[in-house]
C-alpha positions in Angstrom: 107.9 123.3 -25.4 109.8 120.1 -25.6 113.1 121.9 -25.5 112.0 123.9 -22.4 110.8 120.7 -20.7 114.1 119.0 -21.5 116.1 121.9 -20.0 113.9 121.8 -16.9 114.5 118.0 -16.6 118.2 118.5 -16.9 118.3 121.3 -14.3 116.2 119.2 -11.9 118.5 116.2 -12.4 121.6 118.2 -11.7 119.9 119.7 -8.6 118.9 116.3 -7.5 122.5 115.0 -7.8 123.9 118.1 -6.0 121.4 117.9 -3.1 121.9 114.1 -2.9 125.6 114.7 -2.5 125.0 117.5 0.0 122.8 115.2 2.1 125.3 112.3 1.8 128.0 114.6 3.1 125.9 115.7 6.1 125.1 112.1 7.0 128.3 110.3 6.3 131.8 111.1 7.6 134.2 112.3 5.0 138.0 112.5 5.1 139.5 112.8 8.6 136.1 111.9 10.1 134.6 115.3 9.1 130.9 115.5 9.7 128.3 118.3 9.3 125.4 119.2 11.6 122.6 121.7 11.3 122.3 124.4 13.9 118.7 124.2 15.3 118.6 126.8 18.0 119.8 130.3 18.6 122.0 129.4 21.6 125.2 130.1 19.7 124.0 133.3 17.9 125.4 135.4 16.4 128.5 133.2 15.8 126.4 130.3 14.6 122.9 131.5 13.6 119.9 129.1 13.4 120.0 127.3 10.0 123.7 127.2 9.7 125.5 124.0 8.9 128.6 123.4 11.0 131.6 121.4 9.7 133.0 119.4 12.6 136.3 117.5 12.9 137.6 115.5 15.8 140.8 116.7 17.3 143.2 115.2 19.9 142.9 118.0 22.5 140.0 120.3 23.1 140.6 123.7 24.8 138.7 126.4 26.5 137.0 128.6 23.9 136.7 125.8 21.3 133.3 125.4 19.8 132.4 121.7 19.8 129.5 119.5 18.8 128.7 116.8 21.4 126.1 114.2 22.2 123.8 115.7 24.8 123.3 113.8 28.0 120.0 115.7 28.6 118.7 115.2 25.0 115.1 113.9 24.5 116.2 112.0 21.3 119.0 109.5 21.1 122.1 110.8 19.3 120.8 114.4 19.7 123.8 116.8 19.4 124.5 120.2 20.8 127.0 122.8 19.5 128.4 125.0 22.3 131.6 126.7 23.4 133.9 125.1 26.0 134.1 127.5 29.0 136.2 125.4 31.4 138.1 122.1 31.7 137.9 119.9 34.8 140.2 116.9 35.5 138.6 114.2 37.7 139.8 110.7 38.3 142.3 110.8 35.5 139.7 111.9 33.0 139.0 115.3 31.5 135.5 116.8 31.5 134.3 120.0 29.9 131.8 122.6 30.9 130.0 124.2 27.9 127.8 127.2 27.3 126.0 128.6 24.3 127.2 132.2 23.5 123.7 133.5 23.6 122.8 131.7 26.9 123.0 133.4 30.3 124.3 130.3 32.1 126.5 127.3 31.5 125.0 124.0 30.3 124.0 121.6 33.0 126.5 118.9 33.8 129.9 118.3 32.3 130.7 116.4 29.1 133.3 113.8 28.6 135.7 113.7 25.7 133.9 110.6 24.4 130.7 112.6 24.0 132.4 115.2 21.7 131.9 114.6 18.0 134.5 117.3 17.1 135.5 120.9 16.9 133.7 123.3 14.6 136.1 124.2 11.8 133.7 126.2 9.7 130.1 127.1 9.1 127.9 127.4 6.0 125.1 129.9 6.7 121.5 128.9 5.9 122.5 125.5 4.5 121.1 123.8 7.6 117.6 125.0 6.6 117.9 123.2 3.3 119.0 120.0 4.9 116.2 120.3 7.5 113.6 120.9 4.8 114.8 118.0 2.6 114.3 115.7 5.6 110.5 116.5 5.7 107.8 115.0 3.6 107.4 118.1 1.4 111.1 118.2 0.9 111.2 114.5 0.0 108.4 115.0 -2.5 110.2 118.0 -4.0 113.6 116.4 -4.3 112.7 112.8 -5.2 109.2 112.3 -6.3 108.7 115.3 -8.6 112.0 114.9 -10.5 111.5 111.1 -10.6 108.0 111.6 -12.1 109.4 114.1 -14.7 112.2 111.7 -15.6 109.8 108.7 -16.0 107.5 110.9 -18.1 110.4 111.8 -20.4 111.5 108.2 -20.7 108.0 107.0 -21.5 107.8 109.7 -24.3 111.1 108.6 -25.7 109.9 104.9 -25.8 106.7 106.0 -27.5 108.6 108.0 -30.1 110.9 105.0 -30.7 107.9 102.7 -31.1 106.2 105.0 -33.6 109.5 105.4 -35.6 110.0 101.6 -35.5 106.4 101.1 -36.9 107.0 103.6 -39.6 110.3 102.0 -40.7 108.6 98.6 -40.7 105.7 99.9 -42.9 108.1 101.6 -45.3 110.1 98.4 -45.6 106.9 96.3 -46.3 105.8 98.9 -48.8 109.2 98.7 -50.6 108.8 94.9 -50.8 105.3 95.2 -52.1 103.5 93.7 -49.0 100.0 95.0 -48.2 100.1 94.7 -44.4 
């Protein structure tokens, strides 16, 4: 039983580290300002199904047909991003603006986006990984990934301390007995 529990603790610890790294990668930019975003709607299906994780990298020039992730000007939340395809490019007043559209949508997105709104071009996707990230950001996900493994680790450490204390007492008693003490 103890060996099985130890194996479970080790597996959970490794999973905790892997998922922690995975979350860190999605929240923090990595080399060359690469970031990851979860696809939350079906507007880009079937190319980017709901639950995919897109890997995005800024580039110098965006072109028609590039799939980009950008800050939405119509978003209800601050820093809400959208991942859609560029369908046309418009130059106005020395600046370049883009018109975008989701592959599964019937019409283009409202308004144009500026280059400063674009987070980057989608360079690859990881199917279903966005579901994991989304789940881990919920309360049940937090409990699953942090509280349960932490409780198991604390339990194991307390048991180790108890065993060490018992072993220490036994060694002390044996030493006293060898010296002829009664206590």
